[in-house]
Steps between C-alpha positions, in 0.01 A plus 500: 500500500789668686864406538664463838776755571714233662748390231539169698121430503416121452184553313520436124607832348415658842148534373207540737152650502536870551222519758697264720826695484655689796627860433798661668336755729811716506576569134175360350694380201575135569247215514542151631315162481551442872637629832788254465593652157468845628733430791754316292507784248526763778812348652667426167427801264185693562608695816762698297265573212213591738729743693599665181143522371375646822782754523446608132116526558564724801729728305249510207218601729713762677595653163137479381396686819763772451397546138140544593578749766705705251219481248248609758722797601521592124125498457464733787773731375334515157160573662662783688671634179177486313328706773769766470449534129 
């Protein structure tokens, strides 16, 4: 069982079979029991949370890419140093 991400969901406890849930395709963090609940949550609260999550994810991915590029350069530099020794 899953729980609908809409705090105003009318299902008891917002519980629904997980296989029937809809996922926010933007942030992939929120799940809903129906399109109606997804739309209601988007206009009330989820848009702001989703924007923040997507922004943070993009910043994380950019930092991760920069870190990997630095590591790759260090590996090349170390290989060059070892050839000089």
